[in-house]
KEKE-3310 file (N, C-alpha, C; in steps of 0.2 Angstrom, whole numbers, plus 5000, padded with zeros to 4 digits):
npx = (4982:4995:4997:5000:5011:5014:5028:5032:5029:5035:5048:5054:5062:5056:5043:5043:5047:5035:5026:5031:5029:5015:5012:5013:5001:4986:4987:4988:4990:4997:5005:5013:5021:5028:5034:5044:5049:5046:5038:5020:5014:5025:5023:5009:5011:5018:5009:4999:5003:5006:4992:4987:4993:4986:4992:4988:4975:4963:4954:4939:4937:4928:4936:4948:4961:4963:4977:4980:4988:4985:4986:4986:4991:5005:5003:5002:5015:5023:5019:5023:5036:5041:5045:5058:5064:5072:5085:5089:5092:5100:5111:5114:5117:5128:5136:5137:5143:5156:5161:5161:5171:5183:5183:5186:5198:5204:5204:5214:5224:5227:5228:5239:5250:5250:5257)
npy = (5052:5041:5038:5023:5022:5016:5016:5015:5004:4995:4996:4987:4973:4960:4962:4964:4951:4943:4950:4944:4930:4930:4935:4924:4916:4917:4915:4909:4915:4905:4896:4908:4910:4898:4897:4908:4907:4914:4922:4920:4932:4942:4941:4944:4957:4963:4959:4968:4981:4980:4978:4990:4999:4996:4986:4973:4961:4955:4939:4932:4916:4905:4899:4904:4915:4922:4930:4940:4947:4964:4971:4985:4996:4994:4996:5008:5014:5009:5016:5029:5028:5027:5038:5039:5028:5030:5035:5024:5015:5023:5023:5010:5007:5015:5007:4994:4999:5003:4990:4983:4989:4986:4973:4973:4977:4969:4956:4962:4963:4950:4944:4951:4946:4933:4932)
npz = (5203:5196:5178:5169:5156:5139:5137:5149:5154:5145:5147:5157:5157:5161:5159:5145:5140:5146:5136:5125:5127:5127:5114:5106:5111:5121:5140:5155:5172:5178:5170:5165:5176:5178:5166:5168:5179:5191:5205:5208:5213:5210:5195:5195:5198:5188:5177:5180:5178:5164:5161:5164:5155:5146:5137:5138:5140:5151:5152:5161:5165:5172:5186:5181:5175:5159:5151:5137:5123:5119:5103:5099:5106:5103:5089:5089:5094:5085:5074:5079:5079:5066:5059:5063:5058:5046:5050:5056:5046:5037:5045:5046:5032:5030:5038:5031:5020:5024:5029:5018:5012:5021:5018:5005:5005:5013:5006:4994:5002:5006:4993:4986:4996:4992:4981)
capx = (4985:5000:4995:5006:5012:5016:5034:5033:5027:5040:5055:5056:5064:5052:5037:5043:5047:5028:5022:5033:5026:5008:5012:5011:4995:4984:4991:4985:4995:5002:5009:5019:5025:5032:5039:5048:5053:5044:5033:5015:5013:5028:5021:5004:5012:5019:5003:4994:5008:5003:4984:4986:4995:4982:4995:4985:4967:4961:4947:4939:4935:4927:4941:4954:4961:4968:4980:4981:4991:4982:4992:4983:4996:5010:5003:5003:5021:5026:5019:5028:5044:5041:5050:5066:5067:5078:5090:5094:5093:5106:5118:5116:5120:5136:5140:5137:5149:5162:5161:5163:5178:5186:5183:5190:5205:5209:5206:5217:5230:5229:5230:5246:5253:5250:5261)
capy = (5045:5041:5034:5020:5024:5010:5015:5013:4995:4992:4998:4981:4967:4954:4964:4962:4944:4943:4951:4939:4925:4932:4936:4917:4913:4920:4912:4908:4917:4900:4897:4913:4909:4892:4899:4914:4905:4919:4921:4923:4938:4945:4940:4948:4964:4964:4960:4974:4987:4978:4979:4998:5002:4993:4982:4966:4960:4949:4936:4927:4910:4901:4902:4905:4922:4923:4935:4940:4954:4968:4974:4992:5001:4993:4998:5016:5014:5008:5023:5035:5026:5027:5044:5037:5022:5031:5035:5018:5012:5027:5021:5003:5007:5017:5002:4990:5001:5002:4983:4980:4992:4982:4966:4972:4979:4962:4953:4965:4962:4943:4943:4953:4941:4926:4932)
capz = (5201:5190:5173:5166:5148:5135:5137:5155:5153:5140:5151:5160:5153:5162:5155:5138:5141:5146:5130:5119:5127:5125:5107:5105:5112:5128:5143:5162:5177:5181:5164:5165:5183:5177:5160:5168:5185:5196:5209:5206:5215:5205:5188:5195:5198:5180:5173:5182:5174:5157:5160:5166:5151:5140:5133:5139:5141:5155:5150:5165:5162:5178:5191:5178:5171:5154:5149:5130:5121:5115:5099:5096:5108:5100:5083:5089:5095:5078:5070:5081:5078:5059:5056:5065:5054:5041:5053:5057:5039:5034:5049:5043:5025:5030:5041:5026:5015:5028:5030:5011:5010:5024:5016:4999:5008:5015:5000:4991:5005:5005:4985:4986:5000:4989:4976)
cpx = (4990:4997:5001:5006:5016:5024:5037:5033:5034:5047:5057:5056:5058:5045:5037:5044:5039:5025:5025:5029:5018:5007:5010:5004:4992:4987:4988:4991:5001:5007:5016:5024:5030:5037:5044:5052:5052:5039:5026:5014:5018:5025:5014:5005:5014:5013:4999:4997:5004:4997:4984:4988:4991:4985:4992:4977:4967:4953:4946:4935:4934:4932:4948:4955:4966:4970:4981:4983:4986:4988:4990:4989:5003:5011:5005:5011:5025:5026:5023:5035:5046:5046:5058:5069:5073:5083:5094:5095:5099:5113:5120:5119:5126:5140:5141:5142:5154:5165:5164:5170:5182:5188:5186:5197:5208:5209:5212:5224:5232:5230:5237:5251:5255:5255:5269)
cpy = (5045:5036:5030:5021:5015:5010:5013:5006:4992:4992:4992:4976:4960:4956:4963:4956:4941:4943:4946:4933:4926:4933:4928:4913:4916:4914:4913:4911:4911:4897:4902:4911:4903:4894:4904:4913:4911:4917:4922:4929:4944:4946:4944:4956:4967:4965:4966:4981:4986:4980:4986:5002:5000:4989:4973:4967:4955:4946:4931:4922:4905:4904:4904:4912:4921:4929:4935:4947:4957:4971:4983:4997:5000:4995:5007:5017:5014:5013:5028:5034:5026:5034:5043:5032:5025:5032:5028:5016:5017:5024:5014:5003:5010:5010:4997:4992:5001:4994:4981:4983:4987:4975:4967:4974:4973:4957:4956:4963:4954:4941:4945:4949:4935:4926:4932)
cpz = (5194:5184:5168:5158:5145:5136:5144:5156:5151:5143:5154:5157:5154:5159:5148:5137:5141:5139:5124:5120:5126:5118:5104:5105:5119:5132:5151:5166:5178:5176:5164:5171:5181:5172:5163:5175:5190:5200:5206:5208:5211:5198:5188:5195:5190:5176:5174:5179:5166:5155:5160:5159:5144:5135:5133:5141:5146:5153:5157:5162:5169:5184:5188:5174:5165:5152:5141:5129:5117:5109:5096:5100:5105:5092:5083:5090:5089:5073:5072:5079:5070:5057:5059:5062:5049:5044:5054:5050:5037:5039:5045:5036:5025:5033:5036:5021:5018:5028:5023:5009:5014:5020:5009:5000:5010:5010:4995:4994:5006:4997:4985:4991:4996:4983:4976)
residu = (MET:TYR:MET:VAL:THR:THR:PHE:ASP:ALA:LEU:SER:ASP:ALA:THR:ARG:ARG:ARG:ILE:LEU:ASP:LEU:LEU:ARG:GLU:LYS:PRO:ARG:LEU:VAL:GLY:GLU:LEU:VAL:ASP:MET:LEU:GLU:MET:SER:GLN:PRO:GLY:ILE:SER:LYS:HIS:LEU:LYS:VAL:LEU:ARG:GLU:ALA:GLY:LEU:VAL:ASN:VAL:ARG:GLN:ASP:ALA:GLN:ARG:ARG:TRP:TYR:GLU:LEU:ARG:THR:GLU:PRO:LEU:ALA:GLU:LEU:ASP:GLU:TRP:LEU:ARG:PRO:TYR:ARG:HIS:LEU:TRP:LEU:GLU:ARG:PHE:ASP:ARG:LEU:ASP:ASP:TYR:LEU:GLN:GLU:LEU:GLN:ALA:SER:GLU:ASP:GLU:THR:ASN:SER:ASP:SER:ASP:LYS)
# end
């Protein structure tokens, strides 16, 4: 039996959108169907994957099933990504330096043409 990982679950845009909606508050399947304009079986398939990955809990309330976000797997993912953040920050810093150089060069060009 194949075990669904957090990465597997997050690889699909619809499942990420479902998580975004569940981040706001727990929701019923019907709400997700309406908000995402998808069929109930389609949403249920995505919710099953999210459940198997441990990203959502289901709470039964009489005939209704409430789906709610579990943040623990996302915290684990965030912890795993932590060592990579400095790479992004360095690249953003280099981009910022480059954009400032371009702006300074453009300002200098405009100031020369005003003379």
